Every structure is written in C-alpha cells, then in structure tokens.
C-alpha positions in Angstrom: -117.7 84.2 -11.0 -119.5 86.4 -13.6 -119.4 89.3 -11.2 -115.6 89.3 -11.0 -115.3 89.0 -14.7 -117.5 92.0 -15.2 -115.4 94.0 -12.6 -112.2 93.1 -14.4 -113.5 94.3 -17.7 -114.8 97.7 -16.5 -112.1 98.5 -13.9 -109.7 100.3 -16.4 -112.6 102.5 -17.5 -113.5 103.2 -13.9 -110.0 104.3 -13.0 -109.8 106.3 -16.1 -113.0 108.2 -15.3 -111.8 108.6 -11.6 -108.5 110.0 -12.8 -110.2 112.4 -15.2 -112.6 113.7 -12.5 -109.7 114.2 -10.0 -107.6 116.0 -12.5 -110.5 118.3 -13.4 -111.2 119.0 -9.8 -107.6 120.0 -9.2 -107.6 122.2 -12.3 -110.9 123.8 -11.1 -109.4 124.5 -7.6 -106.3 126.0 -9.2 -108.4 128.3 -11.4 -110.6 129.4 -8.5 -107.4 130.2 -6.6 -106.0 132.4 -9.4 -109.4 134.1 -10.0 -109.8 134.8 -6.3 -106.3 136.1 -6.0 -107.0 138.7 -8.7 -110.3 139.6 -7.0 -108.7 140.0 -3.6 -105.8 142.0 -4.9 -108.1 144.4 -6.8 -110.4 145.1 -3.8 -107.7 145.5 -1.2 -105.6 147.8 -3.3 -108.5 149.9 -4.3 -109.7 150.3 -0.7 -106.3 151.2 0.6 -105.7 153.8 -2.1 -109.1 155.4 -1.5 -108.6 155.6 2.3 -105.1 157.2 1.9 -106.3 159.6 -0.8 -109.4 160.8 1.0 -107.8 161.4 4.4 -104.8 163.5 3.4 -103.9 164.8 -0.1 -100.2 165.7 -0.3 -97.7 164.5 -2.9 -96.7 161.4 -0.9 -100.2 160.2 -0.3 -101.4 161.0 -3.9 -98.5 159.1 -5.4 -99.0 156.1 -3.2 -102.7 156.1 -4.0 -101.9 156.1 -7.8 -99.7 153.1 -7.2 -102.5 151.4 -5.3 -105.0 152.2 -8.1 -102.7 150.9 -10.8 -102.3 147.6 -8.9 -106.1 147.5 -8.4 -106.8 148.0 -12.2 -104.1 145.5 -13.1 -105.8 143.0 -10.7 -109.2 143.7 -12.2 -107.8 143.0 -15.7 -106.3 139.8 -14.3 -109.6 138.8 -12.8 -111.6 139.4 -16.0 -109.0 137.8 -18.2 -109.2 134.5 -16.3 -113.0 134.4 -16.5 -113.0 135.2 -20.2 -114.8 132.6 -22.4 -113.6 133.6 -25.9 -110.3 134.5 -27.6 -111.1 138.2 -28.4 -112.2 138.9 -24.8 -109.1 137.2 -23.3 -106.8 139.1 -25.8 -108.4 142.4 -24.9 -107.8 141.9 -21.1 -104.3 140.7 -21.7 -103.5 143.9 -23.5 -105.3 145.9 -20.8 -103.0 144.1 -18.3 -99.9 145.3 -20.2 -101.1 148.9 -20.2 -101.8 149.0 -16.5 -98.9 146.9 -15.3 -96.2 149.3 -16.7 -97.9 152.1 -14.6 -97.2 150.2 -11.3 -93.4 150.6 -11.1 -93.3 154.2 -12.3 -95.9 155.3 -9.8 -94.1 153.4 -7.1 -90.8 155.0 -8.0 -92.4 158.4 -7.8 -93.8 157.6 -4.4 -90.5 156.2 -3.2 -88.5 159.3 -4.1 -91.1 161.6 -2.6 -91.3 159.6 0.6 -87.5 159.3 1.1 -87.0 163.0 0.2 -84.8 162.1 -2.9 -87.1 163.6 -5.6 -84.9 166.7 -6.1 -81.7 164.8 -6.9 -80.6 165.4 -10.5 -80.1 161.7 -11.3 -83.5 160.8 -9.9 -85.2 163.6 -11.8 -83.7 162.3 -15.1 -84.5 158.7 -14.3 -88.1 159.6 -13.4 -88.6 161.6 -16.6 -87.0 158.8 -18.7 -89.2 156.2 -16.9 -92.4 158.2 -17.7 -91.3 158.6 -21.4 -90.7 154.9 -21.8 -94.0 154.1 -20.0 -95.9 156.3 -22.4 -94.0 154.6 -25.3 -95.0 151.1 -24.2 -98.6 152.2 -23.5 -98.8 153.4 -27.1 -97.5 150.0 -28.3 -100.2 147.9 -26.6 -102.7 147.8 -29.5 -100.0 146.2 -31.7 -98.5 142.7 -31.5 -95.1 143.9 -30.3 -96.0 143.4 -26.6 -98.8 140.8 -26.6 -98.8 138.8 -29.8 -101.8 136.7 -29.0 -103.2 134.2 -26.5 -103.0 130.4 -26.5 -103.6 127.4 -24.2 -100.8 126.8 -21.7 -100.9 124.3 -18.9 -104.3 124.7 -17.2 -105.0 128.1 -18.8 -107.1 128.2 -21.9 -106.0 131.7 -22.9 -102.5 132.6 -21.8 -100.7 135.5 -23.4 -97.8 135.0 -25.9 -95.0 137.5 -25.6 -94.3 139.9 -28.5 -91.0 141.0 -29.9 -90.6 144.0 -27.5 -91.9 142.3 -24.4 -88.4 141.6 -22.9 -87.7 145.3 -23.1 -91.0 145.9 -21.3 -90.0 143.5 -18.5 -86.5 145.1 -18.3 -88.2 148.5 -17.7 -90.7 147.0 -15.2 -88.2 145.2 -13.0 -85.5 147.9 -13.4 -87.8 150.6 -12.0 -89.0 148.3 -9.2 -85.5 147.2 -8.3 -84.3 150.8 -8.2 -87.1 151.7 -5.7 -86.2 148.7 -3.5 -82.5 149.6 -3.5 -83.3 153.2 -2.4 -85.3 151.8 0.5 -82.5 149.5 1.5 -80.0 152.3 1.4 -82.2 154.7 3.5 -83.0 151.8 5.9 -79.4 151.8 7.0 -79.3 155.6 7.6 -82.7 156.0 9.3 -83.6 155.6 12.9 -86.6 155.1 15.1 -90.0 155.8 13.5 -88.8 156.5 9.9 -86.8 153.2 10.0 -89.9 151.2 11.0 -91.9 152.8 8.3 -89.3 152.1 5.6 -88.9 148.5 6.9 -92.6 147.6 6.5 -92.9 149.4 3.1 -89.8 147.5 1.9 -91.0 144.1 3.1 -94.5 144.6 1.6 -93.6 145.9 -1.8 -90.6 143.5 -2.2 -92.9 140.5 -1.6 -95.6 142.0 -3.7 -93.3 142.6 -6.7 -91.8 139.1 -6.2 -95.2 137.5 -6.1 -96.4 139.4 -9.2 -93.3 138.4 -11.1 -94.4 134.8 -11.2 -97.0 135.8 -13.7 -94.3 136.3 -16.4 -92.7 132.9 -16.4 -95.4 131.1 -18.4 -95.2 133.9 -21.1 -91.9 132.2 -22.2 -93.2 128.6 -21.8 -91.4 128.1 -18.5 -93.9 125.6 -16.9 -94.3 127.4 -13.6 -97.9 128.7 -12.9 -98.3 132.2 -11.2 -98.4 130.7 -7.7 -97.1 134.0 -6.1 -99.9 136.2 -7.5 -101.8 136.2 -4.2 -98.7 137.7 -2.5 -99.4 141.0 -4.3 -101.9 141.8 -1.5 -99.2 141.6 1.1 -98.0 145.1 0.2 -101.5 146.3 1.4 -101.1 144.4 4.6 -97.7 145.7 5.5 -98.6 149.3 4.5 -101.7 149.2 6.6 -99.7 147.8 9.5 -97.2 150.7 9.2 -100.1 153.2 9.1 -101.6 151.6 12.2 -98.5 151.2 14.3 -96.0 153.8 12.9 -98.1 156.8 11.8 -97.2 156.3 8.1 -98.1 159.1 5.7 -99.5 161.4 8.4 -103.1 160.1 8.3 -105.1 159.4 11.4 -105.8 155.8 11.8 -109.1 155.4 10.0 -108.5 151.7 9.3 -109.4 151.1 13.0 -113.0 149.9 12.8 -113.3 150.2 9.0 -110.5 147.6 8.5 -112.5 145.1 10.5 -115.7 145.8 8.6 -114.0 145.8 5.2 -112.0 142.6 5.9 -115.2 140.9 7.1 -117.1 141.9 4.0 -114.3 140.9 1.7 -114.1 137.5 3.4 -117.8 136.9 3.1 -117.9 138.1 -0.5 -115.0 135.8 -1.4 -116.7 132.8 0.2 -120.1 133.6 -1.5 -118.4 134.1 -4.9 -116.5 130.8 -4.4 -119.7 128.9 -3.6 -121.6 130.5 -6.5 -118.7 129.7 -8.9 -118.4 126.1 -7.7 -122.2 125.5 -8.1 -122.1 127.1 -11.6 -119.2 124.9 -12.7 -120.8 121.7 -11.3 -124.5 122.2 -12.2 -124.5 125.0 -14.8 -126.8 127.9 -14.4 -129.1 127.9 -11.4 -132.1 129.9 -10.5 -132.4 133.0 -8.3 -133.4 130.9 -5.2 -129.9 129.5 -5.0 -128.5 133.0 -5.0 -130.9 134.0 -2.2 -129.8 131.0 -0.1 -126.2 132.0 -0.6 -127.0 135.6 0.4 -128.8 134.4 3.6 -125.9 132.2 4.5 -123.4 135.1 4.0 -125.5 137.5 6.1 -125.8 134.8 8.9 -122.0 134.2 8.8 -121.0 137.9 8.9 -121.3 138.5 12.7 -119.2 135.5 13.5 -116.5 136.5 11.0 -116.5 140.1 12.2 -116.2 139.1 15.9 -113.2 136.9 15.0 -111.5 139.7 13.1 -112.2 142.1 16.1 -110.4 139.7 18.5 -107.4 139.4 16.1 -107.3 143.2 15.6 -107.4 143.9 19.3 -104.7 141.4 20.1 -102.2 142.0 17.4 -102.8 145.3 15.6 -104.8 148.1 17.2 -104.4 147.8 21.0 -108.1 148.7 21.2 -110.9 149.7 18.9 -112.0 152.6 21.1 -114.3 155.4 20.2 -112.5 158.7 21.0 -115.7 160.7 21.6 -116.9 158.0 24.1 -113.6 158.0 25.9 -113.5 161.8 26.3 -117.2 162.1 27.2 -117.0 159.2 29.6 -114.0 160.7 31.4 -115.7 164.1 31.6 -118.8 162.6 33.1 -116.7 160.6 35.7 -114.4 163.5 36.7 -117.2 166.0 37.3 -118.9 163.6 39.8 -116.1 163.6 42.4 -113.5 165.7 44.1 -111.7 162.8 45.7 -108.2 162.8 44.2 -107.8 159.0 44.6 -111.0 158.4 42.7 -109.9 160.8 40.0 -106.6 159.0 39.5 -108.4 155.7 39.4 -110.8 157.0 36.8 -108.1 158.4 34.6 -106.1 155.1 34.9 -109.2 153.0 34.1 -110.1 155.1 31.0 -106.6 155.2 29.6 -106.0 151.5 30.2 -109.2 150.4 28.6 -108.7 152.7 25.6 -104.9 152.1 24.9 -104.1 149.0 26.9 -101.1 150.6 28.4 -99.0 148.5 30.7 -97.8 151.3 33.0 -99.5 154.5 34.3 -98.3 157.2 36.7 -99.2 160.7 37.9 -96.5 163.1 39.1 -97.2 166.5 40.7 -94.9 169.5 40.7 -94.0 170.9 44.2 -93.0 174.4 45.0 -89.3 173.8 44.2 -90.1 172.3 40.7 -89.5 168.7 41.7 -91.9 165.9 40.8 -93.8 164.0 43.5 -95.3 160.6 42.8 -99.0 161.0 43.3 -100.2 157.7 41.7 -98.4 154.7 40.3 -99.5 151.5 38.6 -96.9 149.4 37.0 -93.8 151.6 37.1 -90.9 150.3 39.2 -89.9 153.4 41.1 -88.4 151.5 44.0 -90.3 153.4 46.7 -89.0 156.7 45.4 -91.5 159.5 46.1 -89.6 162.4 44.4 -87.8 163.0 41.1 -85.9 166.1 40.0 -87.8 168.1 37.4 -86.3 169.2 34.1 -86.7 173.0 33.7 -86.0 172.9 30.0 -88.8 170.4 29.2 -91.1 172.2 31.6 -90.7 175.5 29.8 -90.7 174.2 26.2 -93.3 171.4 26.5 -95.3 171.4 29.7 -96.1 175.2 29.8 -97.1 175.0 26.1 -99.3 171.9 26.8 -97.3 169.7 24.3 -97.2 165.9 24.7 -93.7 164.4 24.8 -93.1 161.1 22.9 -89.9 159.8 24.3 -88.6 158.4 21.0 -89.2 161.7 19.3 -87.6 163.7 22.1 -84.4 161.6 21.6 -84.5 162.5 17.9 -85.4 166.1 18.0 -83.7 167.5 21.2 -80.2 168.1 22.3 -79.2 165.3 24.6 -77.5 167.6 27.0 -80.8 169.4 27.8 -82.7 166.2 28.5 -80.1 163.7 29.6 -81.4 163.2 33.1 -85.0 162.8 32.0 -84.1 160.4 29.2 -82.1 158.3 31.6 -85.0 158.2 34.0 -87.6 157.4 31.3 -85.4 154.6 29.9 -85.1 153.1 33.4 -88.9 153.3 34.0 -89.7 152.1 30.4 -91.9 155.1 29.7 -93.1 156.1 26.2 -95.4 159.2 26.5 -95.5 162.1 28.9 -98.7 164.2 29.0 -98.6 167.6 30.7 -101.2 168.6 33.3 -101.8 172.3 32.7 -104.6 174.0 34.6 -105.2 177.7 33.6 -101.6 178.0 32.3 -100.3 176.6 35.5 -98.3 173.3 35.3 -99.5 171.1 38.1 -97.9 167.8 37.0 -97.5 165.0 34.4 -99.2 161.8 33.3 -96.6 159.2 32.3 -97.5 156.2 30.2 -95.6 153.0 29.5 -95.7 150.9 26.4 -98.9 149.2 25.1 -99.6 145.6 25.6 -99.6 144.9 21.9 -96.2 146.6 21.5 -97.3 149.1 18.9 -96.6 152.9 19.4 -99.1 155.6 20.2 -100.6 156.8 16.9 -101.8 160.2 16.0 -105.4 159.5 17.1 -104.1 158.2 20.5 -102.0 161.4 21.0 -105.0 163.6 20.1 -107.2 161.9 22.6 -104.5 161.9 25.3 -104.1 165.7 24.9 -107.8 166.2 25.6 -107.7 163.7 28.4 -104.8 165.5 30.1 -106.6 168.9 29.8 -109.7 167.5 31.5 -107.6 165.6 34.1 -105.6 168.8 34.9 -108.8 170.7 35.8 -110.2 167.8 37.9 -106.9 167.2 39.7 -106.5 171.0 40.5 -110.1 171.1 41.8 -109.4 168.0 43.9 -106.2 169.5 45.4 -108.0 172.7 46.2 -110.8 170.8 47.8 -108.3 168.7 49.8 -106.7 171.9 51.0 -110.1 173.1 52.1 -110.8 169.9 53.9 -107.5 170.1 55.6 -108.2 173.6 56.6 -111.6 172.6 58.0 -110.1 169.7 60.0 -107.5 172.1 61.5 -110.2 174.6 62.2 -112.3 171.9 63.9 -109.4 170.9 66.1 -108.8 174.4 67.1 -112.4 174.9 68.0 -112.3 171.7 70.2 -109.4 173.1 72.0 -111.2 176.3 72.6 -114.7 175.2 73.6 -114.8 177.9 76.2 -114.7 180.5 73.4 -117.2 178.8 71.1 -119.5 181.7 70.7 -116.7 184.1 70.0 -115.2 181.6 67.5 -118.6 181.3 65.7 -118.9 185.0 65.5 -115.4 185.3 64.2 -116.2 182.6 61.5 -119.3 184.6 60.5 -117.2 187.7 60.1 -114.7 185.7 58.0 -117.5 184.4 55.8 -118.8 187.9 55.4 -115.3 189.1 54.7 -115.0 186.4 52.1 -118.2 187.5 50.3 -117.1 191.1 50.7 -113.7 190.2 49.3 -115.2 188.5 46.2 -117.5 191.4 45.8 -114.7 194.0 46.0 -112.4 191.8 43.8 -115.1 191.5 41.2 -115.8 195.3 41.3 -112.1 195.9 40.9 -111.9 193.5 38.0 -114.9 195.1 36.2 -113.2 198.4 35.7 -110.0 197.3 33.9 -111.9 194.7 31.9 -114.4 197.3 30.7 -111.4 199.6 29.8 -109.7 196.8 27.9 -113.0 196.1 26.1 -113.4 199.8 25.1 -109.8 200.2 23.9 -109.8 196.9 21.9 -113.1 197.9 20.4 -111.7 201.3 19.4 -108.6 199.7 17.8 -110.8 197.3 15.8 -113.0 200.1 14.6 -109.8 202.0 13.4 -109.9 204.8 15.9 -106.1 204.6 16.3 -105.3 203.9 12.6 -105.6 201.1 10.2 -104.6 197.6 11.5 -103.4 194.6 9.6 -105.5 191.4 9.1 -103.3 189.3 11.4 -103.5 192.0 14.1 -107.3 192.1 13.7 -107.5 188.4 14.2 -105.4 188.6 17.4 -107.4 191.6 18.7 -110.7 189.8 18.0 -109.5 186.8 20.1 -108.5 189.2 22.9 -111.9 190.9 22.7 -113.8 187.5 22.9 -111.6 186.3 25.8 -112.3 189.7 27.6 -116.0 189.2 27.1 -115.8 185.8 28.7 -114.0 187.3 31.7 -116.6 190.0 32.0 -119.4 187.4 32.0 -117.5 185.4 34.6 -116.9 188.4 36.9 -120.6 189.4 36.5 -121.7 185.9 37.5 -119.4 185.8 40.5 -120.5 189.2 41.6 -124.1 188.3 41.3 -123.6 185.0 43.2 -121.7 186.7 46.0 -124.4 189.3 46.4 -127.2 186.7 46.2 -125.6 184.5 48.9 -124.9 187.5 51.2 -128.5 188.9 50.6 -127.1 192.1 49.2 -128.2 191.8 45.6 -130.5 194.8 45.0 -133.2 195.0 42.3 -134.1 198.4 40.8 -137.6 197.5 39.5 -139.2 199.8 36.9 -142.0 199.4 34.4 -140.5 198.4 31.0 -141.5 197.4 27.5 -139.5 194.1 27.0 -139.6 194.3 23.2 -136.9 197.0 23.2 -134.5 194.9 25.2 -134.9 191.8 23.0 -134.3 193.8 19.8 -131.2 195.3 21.3 -129.9 191.8 22.2 -130.8 190.5 18.7 -128.8 193.3 17.0 -125.8 192.8 19.3 -125.5 189.0 18.8 -126.4 188.9 15.1 -122.8 189.4 14.1 -121.6 186.7 16.4 -124.1 184.2 14.9 -123.0 185.2 11.3 -119.4 184.4 12.2 -120.5 180.9 13.0 -122.6 180.7 9.8 -125.8 180.4 11.9 -129.1 181.9 11.1 -130.3 184.1 14.0 -134.0 184.7 13.7 -136.3 187.0 15.8 -140.1 186.4 15.8 -141.5 189.7 16.9 -144.8 189.8 18.7 -147.8 190.7 16.5 -149.2 193.2 18.9 -147.6 195.5 21.5 -147.1 193.6 24.8 -148.1 194.7 28.3 -145.5 196.3 30.6 -143.4 194.3 33.0 -141.9 195.4 36.3 -138.2 194.5 36.1 -134.6 195.4 36.8 -133.5 196.0 33.2 -129.8 195.2 33.8 -130.6 191.9 35.5 -133.1 190.6 32.9 -130.9 191.8 30.1 -128.1 189.6 31.6 -130.5 186.6 31.6 -131.5 187.2 28.0 -127.9 187.6 26.9 -126.9 184.4 28.7 -129.6 182.2 27.2 -129.1 183.5 23.6 -125.4 183.5 23.8 -125.5 179.9 25.1 -127.7 178.8 22.2 -125.2 180.2 19.7 -122.2 178.7 21.5 -123.6 175.2 21.5 -125.1 175.2 18.0 -122.6 174.2 15.3 -124.9 174.5 12.3 -128.4 175.5 11.5 -130.3 178.3 13.3 -131.1 180.0 16.6 -134.6 181.5 16.9 -135.7 183.9 19.6 -139.3 184.9 20.3 -141.4 187.0 22.6 -145.1 186.7 23.2 -147.9 187.0 25.8 -149.1 183.8 27.5 -152.0 184.5 29.9 -150.7 186.9 32.7 -147.1 186.5 31.6 -144.7 187.8 29.0 -142.7 184.8 27.7 -139.3 184.9 26.1 -137.9 181.7 24.4 -134.7 180.9 22.4 -134.8 177.7 20.3 -131.8 176.2 18.5 -130.8 173.3 16.3 -127.8 172.5 18.4 -126.5 169.5 20.4 -129.6 169.1 22.5 -129.9 168.0 26.1 -130.2 164.4 27.5 -133.1 163.5 29.7 -130.7 162.8 32.6 -129.2 166.3 32.4 -132.4 168.4 32.2 -133.3 168.3 35.9 -129.8 169.5 36.9 -129.2 172.3 34.3 -129.9 175.2 36.6 -127.8 174.1 39.5 -124.4 175.7 40.4 -121.4 174.5 38.5 -123.4 172.0 36.4 -122.9 171.6 32.6 -124.6 169.2 30.2 -123.0 165.9 29.1 -120.7 166.5 26.1 -120.7 170.3 26.3 -117.0 170.2 27.1 -116.4 168.8 23.6 -118.0 171.9 22.0 -117.2 174.7 24.4 -114.4 174.1 26.9 -114.5 177.5 28.7 -117.9 177.2 30.4 -118.2 177.4 34.2 -121.7 176.2 34.9 -122.7 179.4 36.6 -124.7 181.3 33.9 -127.9 179.3 34.1 -127.8 179.2 37.9 -127.5 183.0 38.0 -130.3 183.3 35.4 -132.7 181.2 37.5 -132.0 183.2 40.7 -132.7 186.5 38.9 -135.9 185.3 37.1 -137.3 183.8 40.3 -136.5 187.1 42.1 -138.9 188.8 39.6 -141.6 186.2 40.5 -141.0 184.5 37.2 -140.3 181.0 36.0 -137.4 179.7 33.9 -137.1 176.2 32.2 -135.5 174.2 29.4 -136.9 171.6 27.0 -135.2 169.1 24.6 -136.1 165.9 22.7 -132.6 164.5 23.3 -129.0 164.6 22.1 -128.5 166.3 18.7 -132.2 167.3 18.5 -131.9 171.0 19.6 -133.2 172.6 22.7 -135.5 175.4 24.0 -134.8 177.8 26.9 -137.6 180.0 28.2 -138.5 182.3 31.0 -141.7 184.2 31.7 -142.4 187.3 33.8 -145.7 188.5 35.3 -147.3 191.5 33.5 -148.4 194.7 35.3 -152.2 194.5 35.8 
C-alpha cells in the first residue's frame, strides 16, 4: 500500500523528467543534423571545385569552381555559426554568411552564361555587371546592421540571425539572379539535343534542388517557424554535377572522379561518423581524455575498408561502368597480343579486355575486303541475323577511318550531313551500336571494332575514348600480323598438298624451295640495298634544308622537316637491321676486321646523340677511360651500329634523368656500357630481350615504333666478334644497363 502511494506521488515528476530528456534528445539530434549538413556541404563543394579547377582551367571551369568555393565558404560559415558558444562569435559568422552567400548566385550566373554561350548578349552583359555592382554594395554593407541586425534565440537555435532593414533587398537579388540562371537553363534545354541536353538537364536538376534547399534557411529570419530542413539538399548540386561529368563529359575534363570519388566519399563518411560520435560523447559526458579519441580513430580506420568496398560496388553498378586502370588495360592487352598469332585468340583477347574495362554489352570486329565492303570477323551480342557482309561507307572511311578517328554515333548524327552517312546510321541504329573504332595498320584501313552500349547505360567518356584509340591501334597491328600469318599457313598447306601430289619429284621440289628461299633472302637484300640509296639522299637533302643551304626556312617548316628527318632515320635503321638479318641468315654477312682504337668511335657517337638527348631534356654523360685502351680487332661499321643502337635505345626509353655511357678495360676485354634512369626492365623480360621481334613489357606505351630487331642484330654482331652482350636492371622504373665487351689484341 505504501509503495503505490509513493509511486503516485512521484509519477508526475518522473514523466516530467522523461519528457524533458526526450525533448532534449530530439533537439540534440536536430542540431547534429544541421551541423553535419553544413560540414558535408562544405567538404563536397570544396573537393568538386578543386578537381574541376586543377584538371582544366578555362572560363567555364574557373567560374564553376568559384561557384563551388562560394558554396563551400558559406557552408563553413554555417558550420561554425551553429557550433558558436557566445553572442559575438555567432554574430560574426552570421555576417560572414551574408558576405559569402551573395557571391553564390552571381558566380553561378557567370558560369551559366559562359556554359550556354550567352555571355556576349547585350542584356546578359548589362545584367551581369549590375549583379556584380549590387553584390559589392551588399558586401560593403555587411559590417552594419542593415543586413544582419543581431542574433537571438529562435526555436531550437540559441543564436539565429535577425534580418536588418535591407535584408529583403538582399534576398530579392539572391533569388533573382538564381531564378534567371535556372530560366536560361530551361530555355536552352528545349533547344538542345543529345549530349548538351543531358549536361544541361543534370546541372538544372542539381542547382534547382540546391538553391531550393538553401532557401529554407531564410524562413526563420522572419519568424516563420520552419527550420532549415532543406539545407542538406545543397550537396545535391555536387552529386548531379559529378554525375554529368562521369556520364556526359561535362566541362571537358577527363573523369578523375573515378577512383578518387570512392576514396573521398569513403573518407567523408568515416569522418562524419567519427565527428558524430565525438560530438555525442562530448554533449553527454562533457570533455573526455585522449584515449577516447584514440578509440574513435581506431574504430574509424577499422570501418574504412568495409565502407570503401560498399561504395566501390555502388559505383561500379550505377555510375562508372568499371573502375579500370587505363595503363593496366593497355599493357595487359599488349602483353596478350604479342603472345599469339591466332586471329580467334586475338579477337577473344580484345573482347575480354574491352568487356572487363567498359562492361560493354555488344562487341564486333569487321574486316574490309578488296571491294571496300565489311566482312563480319567476330561478333558477340550484335543481332546481325546471319549476315556476313555489310556495304562500307566510303565517306566515313576517308574522313574517319584513314585518319584513325573514333566515331561516336550520337556525335556523328549531330556533326555530319545525314545524306553522307544515312546507310551507316540506319545500320548502327538497327544494331544498337554506340562507338566505332578504326583498325588502321601502317596507314592501311583493315577493319573496324564496333561497340554497343554499356551495361550501366552511361556513355563512353573521354578517358574511355582515349583508351579505345590506343587499344584499336594495338589491335590493328596484331590482327594484320595474324592475317599475314594465316595467309602464310594457307600457303604452306597448299604447298604441302602439292608436294604430296608430286612425291616422285620430291628432290626437285626441295631444290626449288631452297632456291625460292635464297631468292627471298636475295630479294630482301636487294630491296634493302635499293631502299638505302633514296633514304640516304632524303636524309642528305633534309639535313641541307635544315642547315639553310637552300635558304632560310620558317619555324613551322623546320618542325615538319625535323619530323621527316626523324622518321627517315627510323627507316634507315629498320632497313639496316633487315639487311643485316638477311645476310646473317643466308651466311653472307661479311666482317672487315681491322685494328681500331674504340675510344674514337664512342666519342663520335656521344657527339652525334648529344643533341637528341638535349631535345628530351636528358643529361647525356660520357665517362672517358683514364688511360689509353688496348686495340681491338673489329668491323668498325658493325660495332658502331651496335653502339648507336644501345645508346639510342637508352635515350628513347628514358623520359627524365640521365643517360651515361662509359668505356673501360676489364681483364682481356674492352667493355662498353650505357646506363640510364629510364623505365627499367622486369625480371621476366630480361632473358628474352635479345631475341628476334621481342620488346619489353610496357615499351609500347613509351615508344610505339619499335620492331624488336635492334638488340637481336646487336647480339649477333657482338658474338661474331667473339664478344659478349648483356643487360641488367633492378626492375620496373629503376633504370637499366646495357653492356658488351670485345677481346683486346694481345
């Protein structure tokens, strides 16, 4: 009985305390929500502005970055205002908010007019100048009470700003500029098509929601009892802008948000959670020691991999198609293609690489035949209804394929006369194709790679198109080699059948084949000889023109002639290598051995290649022997070719740093070495470097014209002099050393 009496006495107090605690918890949650919204808005806007500004600095990107920074500074002011603990601090941040917030619509208007190409219209020029003048006017008013009269307690906020006398004018300018920008987007949205329309749509959605959400901050200024629920919506302009950059190539920047977006979002999420936990503990228990912060940090670090993996899955599924590494894709394809001459395996490899990277739903390879029609070589996903041949479009072939330009179907519709491409557009629409990649081998169009849409539905961005262009170039060479190899195999099968039919004449046939083989070697030798003369003449005349022997030349002419000279030098080297290999294989390579002082040759090569190294901003060093070296018995022309090849390779594959050549005596040998700070050689590649047609992994990314013959020829020549040649490297990006040594004359 006494117990129930006691309960009835204290129950009102209990419910009062419970009600008080619940109300305070709700208020606390609301305040955390508003504080976090300011923090998230500030970080996301700042990151987006920095990314856009650092990747491409033109007027459009600069103005959008200024808009992002103004939103970020406003959000920082919002954040610090809400965590202020005294009147003066809160009033300062409220005035700071007023200064920064008026910059938001004027920067956005400037960006809008630049982006839509309306900046030069007279009315827009006048409006923009008037907007900047009024902006400066209101900025100058902020220290006074005309905009922010003071701060007072309103609803759950201890220090909410009170509107000054001119604050309605301030709001009129703010919403007037924002509304004009949105109206211009809506007008242009109706006129625009394809890519531009998609870009405008996402910018319009993002900024409209952002301005609408931000406007909820102004209601409580005039005692309208509606808290700023929409403030968190300010970050949506970041989301929609990033999505437009990702899927619709907005503002001409390569998609750098790919992996960084996942990392940044993961870090922001972890930071927000850690801040929320710390703030909650502080409110509940007051100040707490460093150990609590350490535990929060350990928890955040432990949670980070899980959060990052979740964001990766979301990004891969809905935004990016695939977070691929372009260098890995290109290098992986290069390594795969050089390991086979089977056309079916080549097509499978290209399909696998492209599908894994871009998640494309359809893939096909078409080959040009003699009449210019396209033959289906490989198909995965396209509904061609058993058609094996399509009529080629000569206009597209001349304008795009022969110039190695990728064709994006939507952009073709927009930029080309429909009469020229009507048949192709009809076919591409039927097949649901989005991108056509030319296969051009040595300026000879051999076919096309056709890709369908991505699984995620987004378009091929700038980074995708860049990678596809490199892939198509590598694929073209591999496919051409495979086709030539297939022709060779077909020829061999035919030859074998003919031999089987003529078993009685086997010896005669073998003799005939030997003569054909000799004729082949002789043909290569004669052809190489015939090529050497005109190439040497071209080199001489171009050199004379560059030296001014035929009069002064213009800078643009000099640039073109220097490219001709460099290409001619590569041809001369290729011809020399082919001639040497032909003679080696036929046993007709002669060596004119004479006693020689090797120092003279090395100094000559050093002087000749010094200018080439300087053009690449490389330091070419020559460590001369301290004493005169013994004589060696060599063919000067052959050994000079070896020295030139090793030194020239070192310069080609070194992007920065130095190339160092040295000559010394080691025992009974004279040893020449060239050391560089270049791309290095992997342990897997070292044993195969001196084989025919072999190049190191990744070299195609640095120097695409290599043939893989130079080191093979060098090895044969050095060993013919009873010498030894080798290479050393500590691995990728750690430089390399190439050496050879020749016996001295005793």
